[in-house]
DRENDO-1510 file (C-alpha; in Angstrom, 1 decimal, always signed):
<recs>
REC; n; res; u; v; w
REC; 1; ARG; -51.7; +35.2; +39.8 .
REC; 2; PHE; -48.1; +35.9; +38.7 .
REC; 3; ASP; -46.9; +35.9; +42.3 .
REC; 4; ALA; -48.4; +32.5; +42.9 .
REC; 5; GLU; -47.1; +31.1; +39.6 .
REC; 6; PHE; -43.6; +32.5; +40.4 .
REC; 7; ALA; -43.5; +30.8; +43.8 .
REC; 8; GLN; -44.7; +27.5; +42.2 .
REC; 9; LYS; -42.1; +27.7; +39.4 .
REC; 10; VAL; -39.3; +28.1; +41.9 .
REC; 11; ALA; -40.6; +25.3; +44.1 .
REC; 12; SER; -41.6; +22.7; +41.6 .
REC; 13; VAL; -40.0; +23.4; +38.2 .
REC; 14; SER; -36.5; +24.2; +39.4 .
REC; 15; ASP; -34.3; +23.8; +42.5 .
REC; 16; GLY; -34.0; +27.5; +43.0 .
REC; 17; ASP; -32.4; +29.1; +40.0 .
REC; 18; GLY; -35.1; +28.7; +37.4 .
REC; 19; VAL; -33.5; +25.8; +35.4 .
REC; 20; SER; -34.5; +22.1; +35.7 .
REC; 21; THR; -32.0; +19.7; +37.2 .
REC; 22; LYS; -31.9; +17.9; +33.9 .
REC; 23; GLY; -31.3; +21.1; +32.1 .
REC; 24; LYS; -28.5; +22.0; +34.5 .
REC; 25; ALA; -26.7; +18.8; +33.8 .
REC; 26; ARG; -27.1; +19.5; +30.1 .
REC; 27; VAL; -25.8; +23.1; +30.3 .
REC; 28; GLU; -22.9; +22.1; +32.7 .
REC; 29; SER; -22.0; +19.4; +30.2 .
REC; 30; GLU; -22.0; +21.8; +27.3 .
REC; 31; VAL; -19.9; +24.4; +29.3 .
REC; 32; LYS; -17.4; +21.7; +30.3 .
REC; 33; ALA; -17.2; +20.4; +26.8 .
REC; 34; GLU; -16.5; +23.9; +25.5 .
REC; 35; SER; -13.8; +24.4; +28.2 .
REC; 36; SER; -12.3; +21.1; +27.3 .
REC; 37; SER; -12.2; +21.8; +23.6 .
REC; 38; SER; -10.7; +25.3; +24.2 .
REC; 39; SER; -7.8; +23.7; +26.1 .
REC; 40; GLY; -6.7; +21.9; +22.9 .
REC; 41; SER; -4.5; +18.9; +23.2 .
REC; 42; LYS; -3.4; +19.5; +26.8 .
REC; 43; GLY; -3.1; +16.2; +28.6 .
REC; 44; ASN; -5.2; +14.1; +26.3 .
REC; 45; GLY; -3.5; +14.5; +22.9 .
REC; 46; LYS; -6.8; +15.3; +21.2 .
REC; 47; ALA; -7.0; +17.9; +18.5 .
REC; 48; LYS; -8.9; +21.2; +19.3 .
REC; 49; ALA; -12.4; +21.0; +18.0 .
REC; 50; ALA; -13.1; +23.2; +15.0 .
REC; 51; PRO; -15.6; +26.0; +15.7 .
REC; 52; ALA; -19.0; +25.6; +14.2 .
REC; 53; ALA; -19.4; +27.2; +10.8 .
REC; 54; LYS; -21.2; +30.6; +10.8 .
REC; 55; GLN; -24.6; +30.8; +9.1 .
REC; 56; HIS; -25.9; +33.4; +6.7 .
REC; 57; VAL; -28.9; +35.2; +8.2 .
REC; 58; LEU; -31.0; +38.3; +7.5 .
REC; 59; VAL; -31.2; +40.4; +10.6 .
REC; 60; GLU; -33.8; +43.1; +11.4 .
REC; 61; PHE; -32.8; +46.2; +13.3 .
REC; 62; LYS; -35.3; +48.7; +14.5 .
REC; 63; PHE; -34.2; +52.4; +14.6 .
REC; 64; ARG; -35.3; +55.8; +15.7 .
REC; 65; SER; -33.8; +59.1; +14.8 .
REC; 66; CYS; -32.0; +61.4; +17.2 .
REC; 67; ASN; -32.3; +65.2; +17.2 .
REC; 68; THR; -29.8; +66.9; +14.8 .
REC; 69; ALA; -29.9; +70.1; +12.8 .
REC; 70; ILE; -32.0; +68.5; +10.0 .
REC; 71; ILE; -34.0; +65.8; +11.6 .
REC; 72; ASP; -36.1; +65.8; +14.8 .
REC; 73; ALA; -35.9; +63.2; +17.5 .
REC; 74; GLY; -38.3; +60.4; +16.6 .
REC; 75; GLU; -39.1; +61.9; +13.2 .
REC; 76; TRP; -37.8; +58.7; +11.6 .
REC; 77; ASN; -38.9; +55.3; +12.8 .
REC; 78; GLY; -38.1; +52.2; +10.8 .
REC; 79; VAL; -36.3; +49.0; +10.2 .
REC; 80; LEU; -33.0; +48.0; +8.5 .
REC; 81; HIS; -32.6; +44.4; +7.1 .
REC; 82; VAL; -28.9; +43.5; +7.1 .
REC; 83; PRO; -27.4; +40.2; +5.7 .
REC; 84; MET; -25.0; +39.0; +8.3 .
REC; 85; LEU; -23.1; +35.9; +9.5 .
REC; 86; GLN; -24.1; +34.3; +12.8 .
REC; 87; ASP; -22.1; +32.2; +15.2 .
REC; 88; PRO; -24.5; +29.3; +16.0 .
REC; 89; THR; -23.1; +29.0; +19.5 .
REC; 90; THR; -23.0; +32.6; +20.8 .
REC; 91; GLY; -25.6; +33.9; +18.4 .
REC; 92; ARG; -23.4; +36.9; +17.6 .
REC; 93; PHE; -23.7; +38.6; +14.2 .
REC; 94; SER; -21.0; +40.0; +12.0 .
REC; 95; LEU; -20.7; +41.5; +8.5 .
REC; 96; SER; -19.0; +39.5; +5.8 .
REC; 97; ALA; -16.1; +40.7; +3.7 .
REC; 98; GLY; -16.9; +42.9; +0.7 .
REC; 99; THR; -20.0; +45.1; +0.2 .
REC; 100; THR; -23.1; +44.3; +2.2 .
REC; 101; THR; -26.3; +45.8; +0.9 .
REC; 102; ALA; -29.0; +46.4; +3.5 .
REC; 103; LYS; -32.7; +47.3; +2.7 .
REC; 104; GLY; -34.4; +49.9; +4.9 .
REC; 105; SER; -37.9; +51.1; +5.4 .
REC; 106; VAL; -38.8; +54.3; +7.3 .
REC; 107; HIS; -41.9; +56.2; +8.4 .
REC; 108; ARG; -41.1; +59.9; +8.4 .
REC; 109; SER; -43.3; +62.2; +10.5 .
REC; 110; LEU; -43.1; +65.4; +8.6 .
REC; 111; PRO; -44.2; +69.0; +9.4 .
REC; 112; PRO; -46.6; +70.7; +7.0 .
REC; 113; GLN; -45.4; +71.3; +3.4 .
REC; 114; PRO; -43.6; +73.0; +1.8 .
REC; 115; SER; -41.1; +74.5; +4.2 .
REC; 116; THR; -40.2; +74.5; +7.9 .
REC; 117; ALA; -37.4; +75.6; +10.2 .
REC; 118; LYS; -35.6; +72.3; +9.5 .
REC; 119; GLY; -35.6; +73.0; +5.7 .
REC; 120; TYR; -37.6; +72.3; +2.6 .
REC; 121; ARG; -39.5; +69.0; +2.7 .
REC; 122; TYR; -40.7; +67.1; -0.4 .
REC; 123; ASN; -43.7; +64.8; -0.4 .
REC; 124; VAL; -42.5; +61.6; +1.2 .
REC; 125; PRO; -44.1; +58.1; +0.7 .
REC; 126; SER; -44.9; +56.2; +3.8 .
REC; 127; PRO; -43.2; +54.0; +4.3 .
REC; 128; GLU; -40.2; +55.2; +2.3 .
REC; 129; THR; -37.6; +52.6; +1.2 .
REC; 130; PHE; -33.8; +53.1; +0.9 .
REC; 131; THR; -30.7; +51.0; +0.4 .
REC; 132; ALA; -27.7; +51.2; +2.7 .
REC; 133; THR; -24.3; +49.7; +2.2 .
REC; 134; PHE; -21.4; +48.6; +4.5 .
REC; 135; HIS; -17.9; +48.0; +3.2 .
REC; 136; ARG; -15.3; +45.6; +4.7 .
REC; 137; ALA; -12.1; +44.9; +2.6 .
REC; 138; ALA; -11.5; +41.4; +4.0 .
REC; 139; ALA; -12.5; +39.0; +6.8 .
REC; 140; GLY; -11.0; +40.0; +10.1 .
REC; 141; GLN; -10.5; +43.6; +8.9 .
REC; 142; PRO; -12.5; +46.6; +10.3 .
REC; 143; ILE; -15.7; +47.8; +8.6 .
REC; 144; GLU; -14.4; +50.7; +6.5 .
REC; 145; SER; -17.4; +52.7; +5.7 .
REC; 146; PHE; -21.2; +53.0; +5.8 .
REC; 147; GLU; -23.4; +54.7; +3.3 .
REC; 148; LEU; -26.9; +55.4; +4.5 .
REC; 149; GLY; -28.6; +55.5; +1.1 .
REC; 150; TYR; -29.8; +59.1; +1.5 .
REC; 151; ASN; -28.7; +62.4; +0.0 .
REC; 152; TYR; -28.8; +65.9; +1.3 .
REC; 153; ASP; -30.2; +68.1; -1.4 .
REC; 154; TYR; -30.0; +71.9; -1.1 .
REC; 155; PHE; -30.3; +75.1; -3.2 .
REC; 156; ILE; -30.6; +78.8; -2.6 .
REC; 157; GLU; -33.7; +80.7; -3.8 .
REC; 158; GLU; -34.4; +83.7; -1.5 .
REC; 159; GLY; -33.2; +81.4; +1.3 .
REC; 160; VAL; -31.5; +78.1; +1.8 .
REC; 161; TYR; -33.8; +75.1; +1.0 .
REC; 162; THR; -32.9; +71.6; +1.9 .
REC; 163; SER; -34.3; +68.1; +1.9 .
REC; 164; VAL; -33.2; +64.5; +2.7 .
REC; 165; ARG; -34.2; +61.9; +0.2 .
REC; 166; PRO; -33.2; +58.4; -0.9 .
REC; 167; SER; -30.1; +58.3; -3.1 .
REC; 168; ASP; -31.9; +56.0; -5.6 .
REC; 169; ALA; -35.1; +58.0; -5.8 .
REC; 170; LYS; -36.1; +58.9; -9.3 .
REC; 171; GLY; -36.2; +62.6; -10.2 .
REC; 172; SER; -34.8; +65.5; -8.2 .
REC; 173; TRP; -36.7; +68.6; -7.2 .
REC; 174; ILE; -33.3; +70.5; -7.2 .
REC; 175; LYS; -33.0; +69.9; -11.0 .
REC; 176; GLY; -32.7; +73.3; -12.8 .
REC; 177; ARG; -32.3; +75.2; -9.6 .
REC; 178; GLY; -28.5; +75.1; -9.5 .
REC; 179; GLY; -28.5; +73.1; -6.3 .
REC; 180; GLU; -26.3; +70.3; -5.0 .
REC; 181; SER; -26.8; +66.8; -3.7 .
REC; 182; ARG; -24.4; +65.1; -1.3 .
REC; 183; PRO; -24.6; +61.5; +0.1 .
REC; 184; PHE; -24.7; +60.7; +3.8 .
REC; 185; THR; -21.6; +58.5; +4.6 .
REC; 186; TRP; -19.6; +57.4; +7.7 .
REC; 187; ASP; -16.0; +56.2; +7.7 .
REC; 188; SER; -15.3; +55.8; +11.4 .
REC; 189; ARG; -13.9; +52.3; +11.8 .
REC; 190; ALA; -14.1; +52.6; +15.6 .
REC; 191; GLY; -17.8; +53.6; +15.5 .
REC; 192; LEU; -18.8; +51.0; +13.0 .
REC; 193; GLY; -16.8; +48.4; +14.9 .
REC; 194; SER; -18.7; +49.4; +18.1 .
REC; 195; TRP; -22.0; +49.0; +16.3 .
REC; 196; GLU; -21.2; +45.5; +15.1 .
REC; 197; ARG; -19.7; +44.4; +18.4 .
REC; 198; HIS; -22.8; +45.6; +20.4 .
REC; 199; GLN; -25.2; +44.2; +17.9 .
REC; 200; GLY; -26.8; +47.6; +17.4 .
REC; 201; GLY; -26.3; +51.1; +18.7 .
REC; 202; MET; -25.6; +54.3; +16.9 .
REC; 203; LEU; -25.4; +54.5; +13.2 .
REC; 204; GLN; -24.6; +58.0; +12.0 .
REC; 205; ALA; -23.8; +59.5; +8.6 .
REC; 206; TYR; -22.6; +62.8; +7.4 .
REC; 207; ALA; -23.3; +64.9; +4.3 .
REC; 208; ARG; -20.2; +67.0; +3.6 .
REC; 209; ALA; -22.2; +69.7; +1.9 .
REC; 210; THR; -20.7; +73.0; +2.7 .
REC; 211; ILE; -22.7; +75.9; +1.2 .
REC; 212; ASP; -20.2; +78.6; +0.7 .
REC; 213; TRP; -21.6; +80.5; -2.2 .
REC; 214; CYS; -23.9; +83.0; -0.6 .
REC; 215; GLU; -23.3; +86.6; -1.6 .
REC; 216; GLU; -24.4; +87.8; +1.8 .
REC; 217; PRO; -23.9; +84.9; +4.3 .
REC; 218; GLU; -25.3; +87.0; +7.2 .
REC; 219; ASP; -28.7; +86.9; +5.5 .
REC; 220; PHE; -28.8; +83.1; +5.5 .
REC; 221; ASN; -27.9; +81.7; +8.9 .
REC; 222; GLY; -25.4; +78.8; +8.5 .
REC; 223; CYS; -25.4; +78.9; +4.6 .
REC; 224; ASP; -21.6; +79.1; +4.6 .
REC; 225; ASP; -21.1; +76.0; +6.7 .
REC; 226; ALA; -23.8; +73.4; +6.4 .
REC; 227; ASN; -22.2; +70.0; +6.9 .
REC; 228; VAL; -25.0; +68.0; +8.4 .
REC; 229; LYS; -25.6; +64.5; +9.9 .
REC; 230; ILE; -28.2; +61.9; +10.6 .
REC; 231; LYS; -28.1; +59.8; +13.7 .
REC; 232; LEU; -30.2; +56.6; +14.0 .
REC; 233; TYR; -30.2; +54.5; +17.2 .
REC; 234; THR; -30.6; +50.9; +16.3 .
REC; 235; VAL; -31.6; +47.8; +18.3 .
REC; 236; LEU; -32.2; +44.1; +17.4 .
REC; 237; SER; -35.9; +43.5; +16.5 .
REC; 238; ALA; -38.2; +40.9; +18.0 .
REC; 239; HIS; -39.3; +40.0; +14.5 .
REC; 240; LYS; -37.9; +38.4; +11.4 .
REC; 241; PRO; -37.5; +40.3; +8.1 .
REC; 242; ASP; -39.7; +37.8; +6.2 .
REC; 243; GLU; -42.7; +38.2; +8.5 .
REC; 244; GLY; -44.3; +40.8; +6.2 .
REC; 245; LYS; -46.9; +43.4; +6.9 .
REC; 246; LYS; -49.1; +41.0; +8.9 .
REC; 247; THR; -46.3; +40.2; +11.3 .
REC; 248; LYS; -46.9; +36.5; +11.6 .
REC; 249; LEU; -45.3; +34.9; +14.6 .
REC; 250; VAL; -43.8; +31.4; +14.8 .
REC; 251; LYS; -46.1; +28.5; +15.2 .
REC; 252; TRP; -46.7; +27.7; +18.9 .
REC; 253; GLU; -48.2; +24.4; +20.2 .
REC; 254; ALA; -50.5; +24.8; +23.1 .
REC; 255; GLY; -49.0; +23.5; +26.3 .
REC; 256; SER; -45.4; +23.7; +25.1 .
REC; 257; SER; -42.8; +25.1; +27.4 .
REC; 258; ALA; -40.1; +27.7; +26.9 .
REC; 259; ASP; -36.6; +26.4; +26.3 .
REC; 260; TRP; -34.7; +28.4; +28.9 .
REC; 261; ASP; -31.9; +25.9; +29.0 .
REC; 262; ALA; -31.0; +26.8; +25.4 .
REC; 263; LEU; -30.7; +30.5; +26.4 .
REC; 264; VAL; -28.5; +29.5; +29.4 .
REC; 265; ALA; -26.2; +27.8; +26.9 .
REC; 266; VAL; -26.0; +30.9; +24.7 .
REC; 267; VAL; -25.3; +33.2; +27.7 .
REC; 268; ALA; -22.6; +30.7; +28.9 .
REC; 269; ALA; -21.0; +30.8; +25.5 .
REC; 270; ARG; -21.0; +34.6; +25.5 .
REC; 271; ASN; -19.5; +34.7; +28.9 .
REC; 272; PRO; -16.8; +31.9; +29.0 .
REC; 273; LYS; -15.1; +33.3; +32.1 .
REC; 274; LYS; -18.3; +33.1; +34.1 .
REC; 275; SER; -19.5; +29.9; +35.8 .
REC; 276; ALA; -22.4; +27.8; +34.7 .
REC; 277; ALA; -24.3; +28.8; +37.9 .
REC; 278; TRP; -23.8; +32.5; +36.9 .
REC; 279; SER; -25.4; +31.9; +33.5 .
REC; 280; ARG; -28.4; +30.2; +35.0 .
REC; 281; ARG; -28.8; +33.0; +37.5 .
REC; 282; ALA; -28.6; +35.6; +34.7 .
REC; 283; VAL; -31.4; +33.9; +32.8 .
REC; 284; GLN; -33.5; +33.5; +35.9 .
REC; 285; GLU; -33.3; +37.2; +36.7 .
REC; 286; TYR; -34.1; +38.0; +33.0 .
REC; 287; ARG; -37.2; +35.8; +33.3 .
REC; 288; LEU; -38.3; +37.8; +36.3 .
REC; 289; PHE; -37.9; +40.9; +34.1 .
REC; 290; LEU; -40.0; +39.4; +31.3 .
REC; 291; GLU; -42.7; +38.4; +33.7 .
REC; 292; LEU; -43.0; +41.9; +35.0 .
REC; 293; LYS; -43.5; +43.1; +31.4 .
REC; 294; VAL; -46.2; +40.5; +30.8 .
REC; 295; GLN; -48.0; +41.3; +34.0 .
REC; 296; ALA; -48.0; +45.0; +33.1 .
REC; 297; GLY; -49.0; +44.4; +29.5 .
REC; 298; ASP; -45.8; +46.1; +28.4 .
REC; 299; TRP; -45.7; +44.6; +24.9 .
REC; 300; ASP; -44.2; +47.7; +23.3 .
REC; 301; SER; -41.6; +48.2; +26.0 .
REC; 302; SER; -42.9; +51.7; +26.8 .
REC; 303; LYS; -43.1; +51.0; +30.6 .
REC; 304; PHE; -40.2; +48.9; +31.7 .
REC; 305; SER; -36.5; +48.9; +30.5 .
REC; 306; PRO; -33.8; +46.5; +31.8 .
REC; 307; SER; -30.5; +47.1; +33.5 .
REC; 308; THR; -27.4; +46.7; +31.4 .
REC; 309; PRO; -26.7; +43.1; +32.6 .
REC; 310; LEU; -30.3; +42.1; +31.9 .
REC; 311; ASP; -30.2; +43.9; +28.5 .
REC; 312; GLU; -27.2; +41.7; +27.5 .
REC; 313; VAL; -29.2; +38.6; +28.3 .
REC; 314; TRP; -32.1; +40.1; +26.3 .
REC; 315; HIS; -29.8; +40.6; +23.3 .
REC; 316; ALA; -28.6; +37.0; +23.5 .
REC; 317; HIS; -32.3; +35.9; +23.5 .
REC; 318; LEU; -33.2; +38.1; +20.5 .
REC; 319; SER; -30.3; +36.7; +18.5 .
REC; 320; PHE; -32.4; +33.6; +17.8 .
REC; 321; VAL; -35.7; +35.2; +16.8 .
REC; 322; ASP; -37.8; +32.0; +16.3 .
REC; 323; ARG; -36.7; +30.7; +19.7 .
REC; 324; TYR; -37.4; +34.1; +21.3 .
REC; 325; GLN; -40.9; +34.3; +20.0 .
REC; 326; ARG; -41.7; +30.7; +21.0 .
REC; 327; ASP; -40.4; +31.3; +24.6 .
REC; 328; ILE; -42.4; +34.5; +24.9 .
REC; 329; LEU; -45.5; +32.8; +23.6 .
REC; 330; ALA; -45.0; +30.0; +26.1 .
REC; 331; LEU; -44.6; +32.6; +28.9 .
REC; 332; THR; -47.9; +34.1; +27.9 .
REC; 333; ASP; -49.7; +30.8; +27.3 .
REC; 334; GLY; -49.9; +31.5; +23.6 .
REC; 335; ALA; -51.4; +35.0; +23.8 .
REC; 336; GLN; -50.0; +35.7; +20.2 .
REC; 337; ARG; -48.1; +38.7; +21.5 .
REC; 338; VAL; -44.4; +39.2; +21.8 .
REC; 339; ILE; -42.5; +41.7; +23.8 .
REC; 340; GLU; -41.0; +44.3; +21.5 .
REC; 341; HIS; -37.4; +45.5; +21.7 .
REC; 342; SER; -37.6; +49.2; +21.1 .
REC; 343; PRO; -35.0; +52.0; +20.8 .
REC; 344; VAL; -34.8; +53.9; +24.1 .
REC; 345; LEU; -32.1; +56.1; +25.5 .
REC; 346; GLY; -31.1; +58.3; +28.3 .
REC; 347; ASN; -33.6; +59.6; +30.8 .
REC; 348; ASP; -36.4; +57.6; +29.2 .
REC; 349; ALA; -34.4; +54.4; +29.8 .
REC; 350; TYR; -33.5; +55.6; +33.3 .
REC; 351; ALA; -37.1; +56.2; +34.2 .
REC; 352; ARG; -38.3; +52.9; +32.7 .
REC; 353; TYR; -35.7; +50.9; +34.5 .
REC; 354; ALA; -36.4; +52.7; +37.8 .
REC; 355; ALA; -40.0; +51.7; +37.4 .
REC; 356; ALA; -39.1; +48.1; +36.6 .
REC; 357; ARG; -36.8; +47.9; +39.6 .
REC; 358; ARG; -39.5; +49.3; +41.9 .
REC; 359; ALA; -42.0; +46.7; +40.7 .
REC; 360; HIS; -39.4; +44.0; +41.2 .
REC; 361; VAL; -38.5; +45.0; +44.7 .
REC; 362; GLU; -42.2; +45.1; +45.6 .
REC; 363; ARG; -42.7; +41.6; +44.2 .
REC; 364; MET; -39.7; +40.2; +46.0 .
REC; 365; GLY; -41.1; +41.7; +49.2 .
REC; 366; ARG; -44.4; +40.0; +48.7 .
REC; 367; THR; -42.9; +36.6; +47.8 .
REC; 368; GLY; -40.0; +36.6; +50.3 .
REC; 369; GLY; -37.4; +36.7; +47.6 .
REC; 370; THR; -34.1; +38.5; +47.4 .
REC; 371; VAL; -33.2; +41.3; +45.0 .
REC; 372; ASP; -30.1; +40.3; +43.0 .
REC; 373; LYS; -28.0; +43.5; +43.1 .
REC; 374; GLU; -25.8; +42.4; +40.2 .
REC; 375; PHE; -28.8; +42.2; +37.8 .
REC; 376; TRP; -31.0; +44.8; +39.5 .
REC; 377; PRO; -28.6; +47.6; +40.5 .
REC; 378; GLN; -29.6; +51.0; +41.6 .
REC; 379; PRO; -30.6; +53.1; +38.6 .
REC; 380; LYS; -28.2; +55.8; +37.4 .
REC; 381; GLU; -29.4; +58.9; +35.7 .
REC; 382; SER; -28.1; +59.7; +32.2 .
REC; 383; ARG; -27.8; +62.9; +30.2 .
REC; 384; ALA; -28.0; +61.0; +27.0 .
REC; 385; GLY; -31.2; +61.0; +25.0 .
REC; 386; PHE; -32.9; +61.3; +21.7 .
REC; 387; ASN; -33.6; +65.0; +22.3 .
REC; 388; GLU; -30.2; +66.1; +23.5 .
REC; 389; PRO; -29.4; +69.2; +21.4 .
REC; 390; HIS; -26.7; +69.0; +18.8 .
REC; 391; GLU; -24.3; +71.9; +19.1 .
REC; 392; GLY; -23.8; +72.2; +15.4 .
REC; 393; ASP; -23.3; +70.2; +12.2 .
REC; 394; SER; -20.1; +72.0; +11.2 .
REC; 395; GLU; -16.8; +70.5; +10.0 .
REC; 396; GLU; -15.4; +70.1; +13.5 .
REC; 397; GLU; -18.3; +67.8; +14.4 .
REC; 398; LEU; -17.6; +65.2; +11.6 .
REC; 399; ASP; -15.1; +63.1; +13.6 .
REC; 400; VAL; -17.3; +62.6; +16.6 .
REC; 401; GLY; -17.3; +58.9; +17.6 .
REC; 402; ALA; -20.4; +56.7; +18.1 .
REC; 403; ALA; -21.1; +57.3; +21.8 .
REC; 404; PRO; -24.2; +55.6; +23.3 .
REC; 405; GLN; -26.3; +58.8; +23.1 .
REC; 406; CYS; -27.7; +61.2; +20.6 .
REC; 407; GLY; -26.7; +64.8; +20.1 .
</recs>
């Protein structure tokens, strides 16, 4: 059914690149207008058009924990709601000046109580809430620091016992035990700048909590050097923060069509050095990727992952969540399901993209289409992943930058 629909769409809805002729004229007009305005007063004496004012929005990021000395890979799964400024043309988000307070919620999969090889675990509510903060001194300046909103609590009582708990949680199980509590923070301007620039990625925080008061350190492995960290891999969510527990989607009218022209305009704005034709082609290849996922019922994105070029288009689409949901509902004829954007790294991403590419190549073979090598390149293996072992959480590890992998 999808092969037939695909051929029909290419033949009747577009003239070969997935966007209507009328839509092309509109997009080309917008791109030309943007190019003209960027040239300022050259040749025509007109003043340069002022950029559109940024809008205040609440952005939902999904996250999954990576493997470190204190938290297992996938032990934490949750969301972080961050107040941000959005450029209405490119859809890109940025943090405002001052202190930004973000609300988080996490489901923590914990081993049996009361103790494990990863430390002492207190009874945790599910979901557990926390408050994170970002600090930026002034507009145009780098993000200076990030506080996760968790503390590392530890004490020694015939062994080293630890737990990770929200900073604002009432009561402390270390009270009266002579223990210590240290906040998880991150002050890498380069790492935080990368997170903002890529609209997600690695958020990591360190608790500088050196335990150096053991009488016999050899009896307690690592008790004399226990600086530790948490690494959360974040991605833009396919949902809005105000959807609530029932996850209500946007209203969709039966028979309405997806507005792919609007996405072409966003992609063009994000890639001003590319041609309008390239932006249309990027969206068309992205549509083919989405159709593969719908056909396979890959709503949770556990089967197929995109290439890097397709992922960039996906991010542009997700930047406007209402529009994203309406387009996906139109693609599925109102099936009341959206395609989730889930954290995935390394070999998992490699395997899922390889599977997507195989399915795409087979489809192109059946329909007589051509595989676009720019957007469907050969997959490359990666050593990065959620389960990559961390070599230690000691002092020399504290300045490690935010690379696109865990461990």
